[in-house]
C-alpha positions in Angstrom: -173.1 165.7 144.1 -170.6 162.8 144.5 -173.3 160.5 145.8 -175.6 161.6 143.0 -172.9 160.8 140.5 -172.6 157.3 141.9 -176.3 156.7 141.4 -176.0 157.9 137.8 -173.0 155.7 136.9 -174.7 152.5 135.7 -175.7 151.1 132.4 -178.7 153.1 131.4 -179.7 152.9 127.7 -182.9 154.5 126.6 -186.0 152.4 127.4 -184.4 150.2 130.1 -185.5 150.0 133.7 -182.3 151.7 134.9 -182.9 154.6 132.5 -186.5 155.0 133.8 -185.3 155.0 137.4 -182.8 157.8 136.6 -185.5 159.8 134.9 -187.6 159.6 138.0 -184.6 160.6 140.2 -183.6 163.5 138.1 -187.2 164.7 137.7 -187.8 164.6 141.5 -184.5 166.4 142.1 -185.3 169.3 139.8 -189.0 169.5 140.7 -188.1 169.8 144.4 -185.9 172.8 143.5 -188.9 174.5 141.9 -188.2 173.9 138.2 -191.2 173.6 135.8 -191.0 170.1 134.5 -192.1 168.9 131.1 -192.1 165.2 130.1 -192.3 164.3 126.5 -193.0 160.6 125.9 -191.6 158.6 122.9 -191.4 155.0 121.6 -188.0 153.3 121.4 -186.4 149.9 121.3 -184.5 148.0 124.0 -181.7 145.7 122.9 -180.8 142.3 124.4 -177.9 140.1 123.3 -176.0 137.0 124.3 -173.0 135.0 123.2 -172.5 134.9 119.4 -170.0 133.2 117.3 -168.7 132.0 113.9 -167.9 128.3 113.9 -166.4 125.6 111.7 -166.2 121.9 112.3 -163.0 122.4 114.3 -163.3 125.6 116.3 -165.4 128.7 117.1 -164.6 132.4 117.3 -166.6 134.8 119.4 -168.2 137.7 117.6 -170.0 140.8 118.9 -173.5 141.2 117.7 -174.3 144.7 116.3 -176.5 146.7 118.6 -180.1 146.3 117.6 -179.2 143.7 115.0 -181.8 141.2 113.8 -181.0 137.6 115.1 -179.5 135.0 112.8 -178.6 131.3 112.8 -177.4 129.8 109.6 -174.5 128.4 107.6 -172.8 129.2 104.3 -169.5 130.1 102.7 -167.9 133.5 103.2 -167.8 136.3 100.6 -165.2 138.9 101.5 -165.2 142.5 100.1 -162.9 145.4 101.0 -164.0 148.2 98.7 -167.2 149.6 97.4 -166.2 148.5 93.8 -165.8 144.9 95.0 -169.2 145.1 96.7 -170.9 146.5 93.5 -169.5 143.6 91.5 -170.4 140.7 93.8 -173.6 138.6 93.9 -174.1 137.8 97.5 -177.9 137.5 97.8 -178.7 135.1 100.6 -175.0 134.5 101.3 -172.8 135.4 104.2 -171.0 138.7 103.5 -167.7 139.8 105.2 -166.9 143.5 105.1 -163.3 144.6 105.7 -160.7 147.1 104.6 -162.0 150.5 103.3 -165.6 149.5 104.1 -165.0 149.2 107.8 -162.7 152.2 108.6 -165.4 154.0 110.6 -168.8 153.3 112.2 -171.7 154.1 109.9 -174.4 156.6 110.9 -177.8 155.0 111.3 -180.1 155.2 108.3 -181.6 158.6 107.8 -180.0 159.9 111.0 -181.6 163.4 111.4 -178.5 165.4 112.2 -175.7 163.9 110.2 -176.0 161.3 107.4 -173.0 161.5 105.0 -173.6 160.5 101.4 -170.9 157.8 101.5 -172.7 156.1 104.4 -176.1 156.3 102.6 -174.5 154.8 99.5 -173.0 151.9 101.3 -176.1 151.1 103.3 -178.4 151.3 100.3 -176.1 149.0 98.3 -176.0 146.4 101.1 -179.8 146.4 101.2 -179.9 146.0 97.5 -177.3 143.1 97.5 -179.4 141.5 100.3 -176.9 139.1 102.0 -178.5 136.9 104.7 -175.9 138.0 107.3 -172.9 140.4 107.5 -169.7 139.9 109.5 -167.8 143.2 109.9 -164.0 143.1 110.5 -163.4 146.4 112.4 -161.0 146.5 115.3 -160.3 149.5 117.5 -162.6 152.5 117.2 -160.7 155.8 116.9 -163.6 157.7 118.6 -164.0 155.5 121.7 -162.6 152.5 123.4 -164.7 149.8 121.6 -162.7 146.9 120.1 -164.0 145.6 117.8 -166.4 148.5 117.2 -169.9 147.9 115.7 -170.0 149.0 112.1 -173.8 149.2 112.3 -175.8 150.4 115.3 -179.2 150.8 113.8 -182.5 149.2 114.5 -183.8 150.2 111.1 -181.0 148.2 109.2 -182.6 144.8 109.0 -179.7 142.6 107.8 -178.3 140.6 110.7 -174.7 141.6 111.5 -171.9 141.0 113.9 -168.4 142.3 114.4 -164.9 140.7 114.8 -161.4 142.0 115.3 -158.9 142.6 112.5 -156.7 139.8 114.0 -159.1 137.3 112.5 -159.0 138.6 108.9 -156.4 136.2 107.7 -158.3 133.2 109.0 -161.5 134.5 107.4 -159.6 135.0 104.1 -158.4 131.3 104.3 -161.9 130.0 105.0 -163.3 132.0 102.1 -160.5 130.9 99.7 -161.1 127.2 100.7 -164.8 127.6 100.3 -165.3 126.2 103.8 -168.9 126.3 105.1 -169.2 128.2 108.4 -172.0 128.5 110.9 -172.9 132.0 112.3 -175.0 132.5 115.4 -176.1 136.1 116.1 -178.0 136.3 119.4 -179.5 139.8 119.2 -183.0 140.8 120.1 -184.9 144.1 120.3 -188.2 144.8 122.0 -190.5 147.8 121.9 -190.3 150.1 124.9 -191.3 153.6 126.0 -189.2 156.4 127.4 -189.4 160.2 127.8 -187.5 163.4 127.4 -187.4 165.7 130.5 -187.1 169.5 130.3 -186.7 171.5 133.5 -187.3 175.2 133.0 -186.8 178.4 135.0 -189.0 181.0 133.4 -189.1 184.8 133.9 -191.5 187.5 132.9 -190.7 189.3 129.7 -187.8 187.0 128.9 -185.1 188.4 126.6 -184.7 185.0 125.0 -183.8 181.4 126.0 -180.6 179.7 127.1 -180.4 175.9 126.9 -178.0 173.8 129.0 -177.9 170.2 128.1 -176.1 166.9 129.1 -177.1 163.5 127.8 -178.2 161.1 130.5 -178.4 157.9 128.6 -175.5 155.5 128.0 -174.5 152.8 125.5 -174.9 149.2 126.4 -172.2 147.4 128.3 -170.8 150.5 130.1 -171.5 152.3 133.3 -171.0 155.6 131.5 -169.4 157.5 134.3 -167.4 159.9 132.1 -169.9 159.5 129.2 -172.0 161.1 130.5 -172.9 160.8 134.2 -170.4 163.6 134.9 -172.2 165.9 132.5 -175.5 165.3 134.3 -173.8 165.8 137.6 -172.6 169.2 136.4 -176.1 170.0 135.1 -177.6 169.2 138.5 -174.9 171.3 140.2 -175.9 174.2 137.9 -179.6 173.6 138.8 -178.8 174.0 142.5 -176.8 177.3 141.9 -178.8 179.0 139.2 -180.1 182.4 140.1 -182.8 184.4 138.4 -181.9 185.8 135.0 -183.4 187.9 132.3 -183.6 184.8 130.2 -185.7 181.7 130.3 -183.4 178.7 131.1 -184.0 175.1 130.0 -182.1 172.4 131.6 -182.2 169.3 129.4 -180.9 165.9 130.3 -181.0 164.6 126.7 -182.3 161.0 126.7 -181.2 159.4 123.4 -177.8 160.8 122.4 -176.5 157.3 122.4 -179.5 155.9 120.6 -179.8 155.4 116.9 -183.1 157.3 116.7 -182.2 160.5 118.6 -185.9 160.4 119.8 -185.5 162.6 122.8 -183.5 165.3 121.0 -186.1 165.4 118.2 -189.0 165.7 120.7 -187.2 168.7 122.3 -186.4 170.4 119.0 -190.1 170.1 118.0 -191.1 171.7 121.3 -188.7 174.6 120.6 -190.4 175.2 117.2 -193.5 176.4 119.0 -191.6 178.5 121.6 -191.7 182.3 120.8 -188.4 182.9 122.7 -185.3 183.0 120.6 -182.6 180.6 121.6 -179.6 182.8 122.4 -177.2 180.2 123.6 -177.0 176.4 123.8 -174.4 174.8 126.2 -173.7 171.1 125.9 -171.8 169.3 128.7 -170.4 165.9 127.6 -167.6 163.7 129.1 -166.3 166.3 131.5 -164.1 165.9 134.7 -161.8 163.2 133.5 -159.0 162.6 136.0 -155.8 164.4 135.1 -157.6 166.8 132.7 -159.1 170.3 132.8 -162.4 171.4 131.4 -162.2 172.4 127.8 -164.6 174.9 126.2 -165.3 175.3 122.5 -167.4 177.9 120.7 -169.7 177.8 117.7 -171.5 180.7 115.8 -170.2 183.3 118.2 -169.6 186.9 117.4 -166.2 188.3 118.0 -167.4 190.2 121.0 -169.0 187.1 122.6 -165.9 185.1 121.9 -163.8 187.7 123.8 -166.2 187.6 126.6 -166.1 183.9 127.2 -162.4 183.7 126.6 -161.9 186.4 129.3 -163.9 184.2 131.7 -161.7 181.2 130.9 -158.6 183.2 132.1 -160.2 183.6 135.5 -160.4 179.9 136.3 -157.3 177.7 136.4 -159.5 174.6 135.8 -160.9 175.9 132.5 -159.1 176.0 129.1 -160.1 176.7 125.5 -160.6 173.5 123.5 -161.0 172.5 119.9 -164.3 172.3 118.1 -165.9 168.9 117.8 -169.1 167.9 116.0 -170.3 164.7 117.7 -172.7 165.7 120.5 -176.0 167.3 121.4 -174.8 170.8 120.4 -174.5 169.8 116.8 -178.2 170.2 115.8 -178.1 173.7 117.3 -174.8 174.5 115.6 -176.3 173.5 112.2 -179.2 175.9 113.0 -176.7 178.8 113.4 -177.5 179.1 117.1 -174.5 180.2 119.2 -173.3 177.1 121.1 -170.7 176.1 123.6 -169.4 172.5 124.1 -167.9 171.6 127.4 -165.7 168.5 127.7 -162.5 167.2 129.2 -159.3 168.8 127.9 -157.8 165.4 127.1 -161.0 164.1 125.4 -159.3 163.2 122.2 -156.1 161.8 123.6 -157.0 160.1 126.8 -160.6 160.2 127.9 -162.0 158.6 124.7 -160.1 155.4 125.6 -162.7 154.6 128.3 -165.9 155.7 126.7 -168.5 153.1 125.4 -166.6 150.3 127.4 -166.9 148.7 130.8 -163.8 150.7 131.7 -165.8 153.9 131.9 -166.0 153.8 135.7 -166.0 156.3 138.6 -162.3 155.8 139.2 -161.6 157.8 136.0 -163.4 160.9 137.4 -162.1 164.0 139.1 -164.9 164.9 141.4 -163.3 168.2 142.2 -163.9 169.5 138.7 -167.7 169.4 139.0 -168.1 172.7 140.9 -165.7 174.8 138.9 -167.1 173.6 135.7 -170.6 174.5 136.8 -169.4 177.8 138.1 -167.8 178.7 134.7 -171.1 178.0 132.9 -173.0 180.1 135.4 -170.5 182.9 134.9 -171.1 182.8 131.2 -174.9 183.0 131.7 -174.4 185.9 134.1 -172.2 187.7 131.6 -174.9 187.3 128.9 -177.3 189.1 131.3 -175.2 192.2 131.6 
């Protein structure tokens, strides 16, 4: 499995050649073990970018284009806003808008994201589209949920105002340029092209199944990261489970979700639609994401469990020194199932929120951050849970 993990750990966003190669590798691996394979095609976008900058007559500052942004090349003065009230009161049509302060505290969900789209994000995005600036520069800085710095405020192919991101250390300089009414030139080299991808499902079916258990781990990555921890390790655990899984009284779906890191969640939606026509009740969904961080243990959190089921899985935790109970978190492929009141487990690294996150979504998310020895005990714990459900 270590060699398999090495093959997985490369930049592999949805729709890219690398993603397609891994789909073929995973499909072959599971098919050769006798799993029934379904492949659900979907359309998507692939993003390409190059150096981007904001420039004056005297110097230039590099900016990070927002993933899937429209391209832009143009000049103008800067209009800086830091609150929703300031944005409501400004006329910035066909101007260059700079967002900072309260408006850039957290990354915005993509427009109409199917699983979670908070009202405050919808209000801001709608207002920006109404104001219609010709480009937006976002002053963000370090993301609290991953290692990106500056993080992209927008990551949305459906938001058509060109945008880029810059660190907070440049805010004073931008304020001065705005105050002096200095004309700047902004170059955002960002391009998206249509592509196709697919969602795999590998199933082990039994006669007269008592229900369905889903085990998932997203296989795609963000751009500009090899995604070893996020989430090549999860796929490695999923493949380890596939090789050890015995017959059960339940149908089992193994799902390498292929768009968790994509603004459209296309693969997840394809699978959820497939489930709508499945007569078997989903009894349990297990999501494996960012496991096996070096120096950590494997943390397990539960959702929509009865008291008796909670006691059962907690008892299993005490039998493995590598497994601990973790805190609930709502930012992965288990969330759509949680919101449907399906019992769920989320499996991650025990230091996910105070160590492992520092590497994710960055070039630092490499194999040297991984504890390979955690793969088997993590897989074994999940198998023990499934076995306990069958008795």
